N, C-alpha and C positions, 0 to 999 in steps of 0.2 A: 275488768271491766264493769265500767260502771255507767249509771245512767240518774237523768234525773226525772222524778214522775210528773214535770209539769211537758216534758219529749215525749214519753210514753202518753202522756193524756193526749196528744196530738194524733196520735193512730186510734186509742181507744176513749174517745169523747165521753162515755158513759163510766168511767169511772171514779167511781166516788169511796173511796178507806183513805183508813191513817196510814201513818208509816208501818205501824205495828202490824196491824191486820194484812199490809202488801206482804210485808217480811215473813211474817208466820203462814200464809196460805200459797206465796211464791216456792216459798222451804219444801212444804206439805207437797207441790207437785210435782218437783223435778229440777228447780233453777233455783237454786242455793243460795240466799241473802248474806251476803258474810256480815253483814252491819250496815246503818244507814246515818244518816248528818243533816240535820235538819237548818238550810240556811238561816234561819231565822228564831234560832232556837232562843237566843239573850235577844234579843232588840222587842224594845216596845213603847207603846205610844211612838211612835219619827210617822209624823204627815210631812207634807209637800206646804214649806210655807214659801211664800213671795219677800222679796226685800223692799222695804216701803219708804226706806230711808235710812241714809247709814251718818252717824256724827259722829265727831271725836270725841273722846273720853276725856272728861277734865280731868282729871289727877294722870295719866299716864297715855306716852307717847304713841304704844306701839296697839293700844286698845282702841275698837271704837266701839258705840255704840246704835243699836240694828232696832228698826222698828219692824218687825216682821207679823205677816197676816198669815192666819194657821186654819183659817178656812170660818171658822163660828165668829173669833175678835182676834184680835193681835194684840202682841206681846214684846217685851223687851228681850231683848239677848244682847248682853257682851261677846265679844270674838279679839280675838288676835289672829286671826287666818289672814294672812298676806293677800288672800285675791282679793279679799272686803274692804274697796275702801270707801272715804265718805266720799259724800256724788253718787255713788252709786245707788240703781237702784232697777227694780222689775225684775231682777233675779232670783230665779226659782231654788231654793237650796231644801234636804232633805233636817229636819227637826223632831228634837228626842222633847218631846211637856215635860214639864214637873211630875217627877214619879218615874220615869221612861226609864229604859238601860238600852243603852250601846256595848256594846260587842269590848272582853277585856278580858284578862287572865284570871281562872282561878284560884284565888285563893281562902284562906280560915274564913276571913268575913264573908267571899262572895260563893261560895262552894255548887250554886245554881252557874254559875256563870254569865258573865256580862259586867258591866259600869252602871249602878244607879246614878239616874240623875236629876236632882233637886234645886228647889228655886234659894238663891241664892244674894250673897254682893258680889262684887268685882271690885278693887279700889273703890268702895261704898256708894256704887253706881249697881242696883237691883237687874237680877239677869232674872226672869225663868226659863229660862232651858238651854239649851245648847242645837246649832246650828254641827252636823256631822262631815268628818271627812271621811272617803272611801272604804278605809281603814275599822276606825268605828263606824262601818256596817256592817265588817267582819269579810269584808272585800278585800283586792289588792289590784294598786292600776294595772295589771298583767291582766287582767279581767275587763278591766274599764280603763281602757287607755286613753277617754277622752278627760279621766278624773285631774288636777294636777297634780305634783311632786310635794308640794307640798301647801295646804289648805283644806277649804272644806268643800263637796262635792257641789260644782253649780250644773244644774240639768242644762241640756244644748237650747240652744235658742231652735224656736219650733218645733219642741218636745211636745206632744198631747198629752202633759199631765195637767192634773188640775188641782189647786188648792184648796190645801183640808184634806186629799188624798192620802192614804197609807202610802207611804214612800219605798215602803219594803217591798212593797206588792208591785210599785210604779218601774221599780230599778229588777223586778223579777228575782230577789231574794226571799221571795214567799216560796221556797223549793223545800226538794228534799233528795239528797243523793243518797241512791243505791248502791252499794258496792256489792258485786257476786262473784264464786267462786265458779270458774263453768269449765266442764267436762271436755278436752280437747275431742273429741267426738262429736259434742253439740256445736258445729263451727257458726250456724247459722245464729246460733247464740253473742256470737262476736259483732252483736248487729245492734242496732237500737229497733230495726221492725221487728228482727227475730224474737227480743224478751218481750217488744209489746205483742207481739205472737201469741207469744206463753201468758202475758197476764190476761187477755184476751179471752182466753182456753180455761186460764185456772177461774174469772171470774163471770163466766159467764155473760162475758159483751161482745159485741162485734166489733172485730177487727177493722180498721178502714186503709188501707195501705193506700201511699201517695199518689194519686191520677197523673201517670206518664204521660204527657202528651205529645206530638210528636214536631218538633221545629225542627227549623231550617230555611231558608231562601232557593231560588230557583237554579241556583251553585250545584256544581257535584264536587264532592270532597276527595276525590279519586283527583280530580283536578289540580288539586294542593298538595298533594301526598300519597306514599306509595307506602308498601306497606312487605318487609323480607323478611320472613321466623326462618330463620339454617336450621335451627336445634328444636323439631315441633316436641318433643319429649320434654324439653322443662318449659315449655312455652305452648301449650297448647289449645290459647287463644289469645289476640292482639286486638283490640279494637281504639281507633283511633278516631276523633270528629277535631273539625277547624270552628272558630271563633273570629271574627274580623272586628274590624273598627273598636277595637276591645278599649274598655274606658273601665280604668282603677279609679278607685275610693273604697272607703269604707260602705261596710256590709249594714245590713237592717240590724238596727237592736235584738227582733227576736229572733237573727240570727245569731248574734253573738253571743245572747244570753243561751241560749244553746249548748253553744260551742264550751263559753262559760264554765257552765252548769257540768261539763264532762272533764274541765283541765286543759283545753285547748285557747290556748291566750289568740284572743281575733285580732286578726293583721290587715288585710284591707277583702272588697270583695271576690277577687275569684282565688285565694287562697285559702279566704273563709270557706266557700262553695267548694275546695273540695275535701277541705277538713269535714264541711257537713254532712257529705254524701259514705265519706268512709265511715264515718260515725254511722249514721242513717242505715247503710246497707252494706255495712261491715267487705265494701271494697275498695280500697287502697286506692289514687288516682293520682294522675301527676301530669302538670301541666309546663310545657316545651316553651319559648318563643321561636315561633315557626321560621321567622325569619335566620333566622342563628342554626338552625336546622340544612346543612348544605348538601345539593345537591333535589331538597324536595324529596326527601328520602331518608326511611325506618327502618333499619336491618337487623335484629333480635338474632346474636350467636357468640357463641362463646370466648371471651377474653385468651389475646394472645398471652405464652408463657413469657413475667415478669415485665407486663401490660402497664405502665405508669398512668394514672387518672387522678382526677382533684374534682373531689365533691363538694356538696354546698355549703357546706361546713369551710373551706378553703382548706384539708387538707388531702394532700398527698396518699394515694394508697396505691398500693401495689398488687396487682391481679395475680389467678395463675389459669390456665387449660378450662378449673371445673365452675369459674365464674361466669356466670351469665350477664351479657352487658348490651345495653341498648344503644345503639349508634346509627350515626347520619352516613352518609355518601362516604365521609370523608375522617369520623371523626368517633369517637366513642361520648354518649351523653348524659349514661348514666349507668347505672349498678341496678338491674332489673329489678325489681321490687325492697331496695334496698333503699335506694337515696340518689336522686336528678346529678348533674354535674355543674358546676360555677359554668363551665363556656355555652349553657344554656338556661340557664337561670333568667327567672322574671324579672324585670324590671319593670318601672313607673313608665317606661317609656316604651311598653309592650303595644303591637299596635296588632297582631294574628296571634294568636292562640293554638297550641297544636294539645288538644287531651288525649289523654292514655287512660286505657282501663284495660285490663291483661289478667288473665289467668297463669301464676309462674310455680313449676314445680316446687310444694311446702319442702320437702328435703334436703331440696340443690340451695336453699333459700337460708335456711336454716346453718347448713355449713358452709351460703358463701358469707356470713354478715361473718362467722365466726374466723372463717379467714382472714377477710378486710381488716376485721376488728371493728363493726359500727353495726349497731341494732337500731329499728328505727320502729315507728309504732306498726308502718307498712310492714316491715319483717314480719312483726310480731302478727302482724294476721295472714301472710302468706306465711308461714311457715307450718300454719293451722293444718292447708290444704282445702283452695277456696272452692266454691260449684262456677266450673267458664261458664255457665250460665247467666250469673250475675251479674255479669261482666257489661254486657248492651243497657241495661236495665238501670246497670246506676250511671253509665257514660250519656246515654237521653236523658237521666235524672240531672245530672250538670248541666247541661247544656239548657232545659226548660229553667230551671233557676236563673241560668244569667241570662235568658231572655225575660223574662220576668223582672226582675232587679234592672234590666237594662243597662249590660254592663259589657254590652257587645250582639252583634246579629251573628248568627248561628247560618252555617254552611250549610246546603242541603244533604244527606247520603254521609253513610259510613263504611270506613274503609275495616272491615271485619274480617280476620284471616284466622279461623275454628277449622285445625287440621281434624278433629273426630268428635263430634255434634256428641253431649253428652246426654243419655236417655234418662228417664225416670228410673225407678227399678221397682219391679214388681215381686209380692210375698202375696205366696200360698193362703188365704185367709182359713185359719183349721180352728173354731171356735172350739172343739171340743179341749184342742190340744194346751191352748190357751187358760181353760179352764183347770186343766190337770196342770199346770205351773203354777197359778196364782193359787188355786185351793178354793177357789170360785165357784159358781153356780149363774155365772151372767148368760141372758139369753143374745141370739146373736146381733137382734137391732139393738142393745144398749152399747154392744162394744163397736160396732161401727160408727155411734153417736157421737162415742169418744174420743174416734177415731178419727170423723170430721170433723172435729172441735179445729186439731192443729193442719188440714188440711190433707189430710190421707184421702183419697178415695177410694170409693171401692167398686170395681170391674164386675160386674154380675154375671156378666156372659162368661165370665174366666174364671172367677172366682178369686181373682187376687185383692191385695188393696197394691194401690197406685201412690208411691214415697215419690214428691216432688226431689229433683235433684237439688235444691238446697237441703233437703235429711238427709248427709249421707251417711248418720248412725241406722239406719233402715235399711236391713238387711236380710231378717229371718223371722222364721213366726216366734223366740225370745224376744225383739225387736219392739215387735204390736203388741207382745205380752207387756212389756215394760207401759208403753202407753197405755192401754186401757187400765195398769195398778194406780197410777199417775194420778190419772183422774177420776178416778172408781174412789180412790183414797186409801193410803197404805196401811190407813189406821182403820180402815171399813173389812182387810181382807180379815176373813175368821181362822184361827188357831188348828191348823190339823197334822197329822201326821204324815212323815214322812212313808212312802211305799217301794217295794222293793225287795230284792231279795237279799238274808244276810249270808254275809262272807267272813270267813275268818279268816282274821285280820293278824299279821306278822309282818317284821322287818323281810329284805330283804335279805338275799343269802348272804350279798357280801357285807351287809349291813352287821347281820349275826356275826358273823367272822369277827368284825374290827370289835364288836361288842365283845367276843371273847378275849379279843387281846387286854380291850381293855381292864375284866375282871381277873383276865389270869393276874394282869403288872400290878394293881390295886393290890392283888390279895399277897402278891410275895413285895410288898410295901413301895411301892415305886408311885408317885404322882404325875399325873399328867401335865405335860409343856405344852406348848403353840412357839412354833419362829416363821419368819417372813420365810416366803417362797423368792424372794428378789434378794439378791446377794452380791457381794464382791467381786471381781473377779482374783483379787488378792487372797482368797482362800485357798487357791488351789497352792499356793506356793507354801501356807502357811500349815496342809497338809500332806506336804513333801512331795506330791504325783508326779510324774515325770513331763517331760513336755510332748511327749507323746502320748499320754494319755489319755481315753476316751471323754475322761470324764471334765476334760477341758474344754469339749465344743460345747458350751453351753449360748444359750439363745439371748443375745441384746436384746436388751429395751429400747423401744423408738424412744419415748419421753420417760427418764430415769427420773427419779425424787435426787441419784446424787451416784456419786461415782456405787456407794457401799452397797447401792441398793439397784443396778445397774444389768445386772443379769438374773434368770430364771435356774433353782438349784437344779442341780445335774446330783449332787449324793446330798444325805439331812440329815449327816455328820457333825455340818459346822455348827448347824443348830441349835445339838444337843453338848457339843461341847463348849458353846459360848457360853447355854444355860448351863453346862455343870464349873464352868471357871467360873462365873457372877455368882454365884453358891459358894463358891471354895474361895474367892476376894469377901466374900460376906461372913469368912468363919462359920458357916453350916458344913457339924459335920457328920457322914454318912448319908451320903444325898444319895437320890435314885429317883431317876426321873425315864418318863415314855414322854412319845411323840409318834400319833396316826397322821402323815400327811404325805403329800404329795411331790415327787419330784418329775423333771420335766427331761426329757429326752432328744432330742431332734433329731430326725429323720435324714435329713442335710442340713447344709448350711450352705449359704442364706436358704427360710424356709421356703419349701411349696407348699409343702400339708401341716397342719398342725402334728404337733411333736406326741408321745409317747406318755402320757401321764400314768405314773405307779406309786399307789399306794404305799408306802414302806412304814412297817412295825420299828421306831425306833428304841434302844434300851438304853441307857448307859448310868453308870454308878462310879463313885469313889468311896472310901473308905472301908468299912466292913466288907467281906466278899472278894471272888476270887473269882478265874477262870470259868470254875465250875459251878460257883453259884449261878456266875449267868447262861454256862448248861441249862443247868437243870429251870431255869426259866423258861428257855426259849423249848424246850423239850415238854414242859410241863403243859407250855401254850399247842404244843403239835397233838400230845396230848388229848387237851380237850373239844378241839376243832376234830376228833372221829381218826388223826394219822397214826393208828397203831401200831405201824411196822418202826423201829428205831431209825433213826436218820443215820445218816455215814457225817461222817467229818474226815474232809482235806487240811491236815495242816501246811500243806504247800502253794495256801491260797495267792501270796502274792501281794496284799496289801499293801503300802509303803505306807498309810497311815498305823498300825497295825505293830506291834513289837513281832521283830520276826520270827520266837521260837513260843508265841504263844499265842497264835491267831488260825484259824481254822475256816474253811469255806465249806457251809450246813447242806447237804446232798440228801433227796429224799427218793428213791427210786430211780437213782441218777437225775434227778433234776437240781438244779441247784438254787435254793429255795431263800439262801442269808449268804450270811457270813458272822462273826464272831470274834472277839481276843481282846486281848489288853495294849492298848493308846498307844502309840509310841512314844518315849521319853521324850525326845523331841519337838513332837508334836504337844505331848501336854505343856511342856515349856513356852510352845508360840501362843496357845492359849494362857498363859498366866495358871495350870491345874499341880499344884505343885504336890501331888499324892499320887499315885498309882488309879488309873482309870480304866472302866474297862466298857463295851459297847457290843450289841449285838444290832444285825439290821438281818429282818424278816421280809420278804417281797409278801406281800398279802396276797397280790395277783395269781402266783407260782404257786400259790397254798390253796388259791380254790379249787385247783385242778384236781386235789386229794381231796378236802376237806370233804368230812360226811358230819350229820347229824342223824342218822342212819345205825340207830344202834340194833345189836342181836343178846338175847336173853337165854344164857347158858346154865341157869339156874345153881344150885349150890350143890358141891362136892360131896358126891357118894362114897369117894373112895377116898384113903389116908396117901397123904404125898409125903417121899422120900429125898431127904435134904444134902447133898455131900457137898463138903467146903473144902477147895482146893489152894492147895497156898504155893505159890510159884517163881524161881529168879528168873526177871525177863530184861534180853538187855535193854537199852535205854531207843533204841534205834524201831520197837514196835509199839503199835501202841494199843491203846486198850481197845479200839474197833477193829482191831486185827483179832484180837483174842479171840472180841464177842462176836465175831462172824466167825469160827471157827468153831466157838459154842454152839452157834443158831443151826449152826450147817448139820453139825454132825449127832443133834443131842437129839434126831428125830422125831417122832409123835408124841412121845413122853413126857418129854421136856417143855414143862409150867414157865421157868423162867431162874434168871439166874441176877446178879447181883455185885456188883463192886465192893466190898467193906473195906476193906486194907489197901494201904499203898504207905513204900517207905523205900526210901533212900539210904544210906548213912555204912557207917565205917565195918557193921555186920554184914553190908553188904559189897560183894568182888564191884569194882571200879567197872566202870559200862557196864553194869544192870542194876537193876530195882526186884524190890518184892514186891508180890501184886496177891493178892488175896481173891477168890469168889465164894459165891453160898447159890450156888446150885439144884433147883426143886426142880425135881420129877414127878407128873403122878397121869396114869391114868383114868380113861373115862368110864371103861370097860371092866376093871376089876383091881384087886387089891395088886402092887407090885412085888416081884420074887426078889430075891439079892441078886439071881445071877444075870435079871434085864437089865439091872441101874450098871452092874460093871462089866457088864458086856459094852453099854452104850460108855460110858467112864473113861473105857479104855481106846473105844472110837478117840473121843475129845481128845486124850492124853495125847495119843498119838498125833493126831494132828497138832498140836501146841509144839510136840519135841521138834516139827519140820518150821517149826520158827525161831526156829534154837531156842526153845526155853526147857527149865530145868524143874523140873519139883526138890521144894524143898523139901528135906529130913525132919 
């Protein structure tokens, strides 16, 4: 949002501050000024001169010698401007005198900007200054359309300018342009009036809003136009007025200068008035040629599917049923809140104009502008969410300007379709609560004085603050506290200690589990990695998944970055194996990686509800280490999160991407919590991993059910332990888990623990068997164990092992 200081002073006439003072004060009061530009920063000693005579240069065909009255004397200036010719006189021009400056580039010699003009000679003839073009005055022909394409600027005939006066002021260039950063909740500050209201409150000056007078003849606008709003949610208010006997011409200089200062090119009185009101009130307007409106009727409706429409810029655009259209009795004539149509555009031959000022749903305008690929100044304001009560004031202001400028005859009455009137918001006035929020000790009246500065009224009977509808940010006590704070002065608010009760800070339970996973992984030599949640559907083939595998039921992304990122991952293995492959191809040895990331499992396809997001703890490695190392890392994690019972492993896990003889599902108390194993050699080849790779994937959400950080202290053992070693010849079909189940079940209360300390397969063991050795520890909490007690338990254990076909080694 930009405004000029001169435009602000139209509503705050007593405002007398420098640009820096204005910037600092407005920023401190909550209207942040990003910066400012002084239009006359590089202009010095430029006055209005009157050309008295023009003669040819004696030694140059393209130069002329002018005698120019600059007020207190006459100077001689040599120029080559093509619009100054011999024999002409009486023209008034901008003249930079000897020692003055005009606009120009910044270079090493002119660090302050501008080009210094000094008296000299041109082809032997003295020249005591320079007549300026509009570009040399720091502006452009876009902002001063009367300026010639080539040549000096000549004030139009009839201009109320006097010889010798300041030319910069006469052109309206003695101004400062401020750029603001307006937050989206302060929609009222996207207007000059809104900024002026803030300036008046900041500097304790009187704010004088423009006085809008009733206009219109004895006719009724309803006899010219009818309005029907089909979608009242997207268009809560639509106002229309009619102006006949329109006279197209240039707008007055004061209006042109205001628009130019805000970066808007003046066009003609009709267009300039709608732009002026849009900037002044923050309410976009549109003008239609009423003679092109079929049936004298406006219909506000949603577009038809694939409906095409040619906008004012001559582009054909395709609509859909979400875009709101302005239509007449036969056809669309505009895209609501964005741009009018070529079929109803204003031409120089217009006789009767229909003015539109409406309020449209901001979210819909934003989405519609993206759909049709068109964003305008109007859509930029509408998408913020405008005040519907502002529409009538804006359209009445436009009609008043039309009448004052003699641009047409205003038809009486207004067509106003207002489905649900917006009422002012009322907020309870709670001074004590405001003081508590701010840490201040302000009395009630001081607060009310601050609030009154920005037109927040106090209803003494109900003890409520009434916020006008243009202040859409005032909804609760905290908003009132903010208003008090910014006018009391943030720098005046004392430092206070926060109040409240202290609480014990700690991470949520799930995050504590994830923290333990990181600790265990990094302790075991794993480095953390991250991979994309978006993947290619080709990875299912790389992982050797069958066509019926549930993991292939992935969610397809509507607007993917490409095929390689077109589905949401249903397994975390692809990211891990890709990372291992990258390290292997870069010749990194003994790589260990882990990742904590979500997978996305749809409940049904196509999606009818959000998918299940599961956090997976994924470990991967190659180089030093094997299946049992990976198994040890998993068990270390289970132990660190309080899962003290031994997990069980089922080798019949059936994972196609794992080695068929070196894989297992992990169960904890009959719940599947993950799996681990060696990666299938073909899968390693698919990823380019030339070594044995091992992975483990643990479902964090499955772990949460059994994890606990509550620990019971048992104390130091009072009685000695008894250890027995047992060496066995075991059929290869018997897994270690089966042996450990027997030891656990038959060990009874005195069993303290056991550990597999040797496993061997070789020629000394008969075919189909392996040698395994366990160390078993017994201890009683009540007494020293006797040999008979330990021997009795060992017999039970051995008997149970024999039932599995196991023999003791002699």
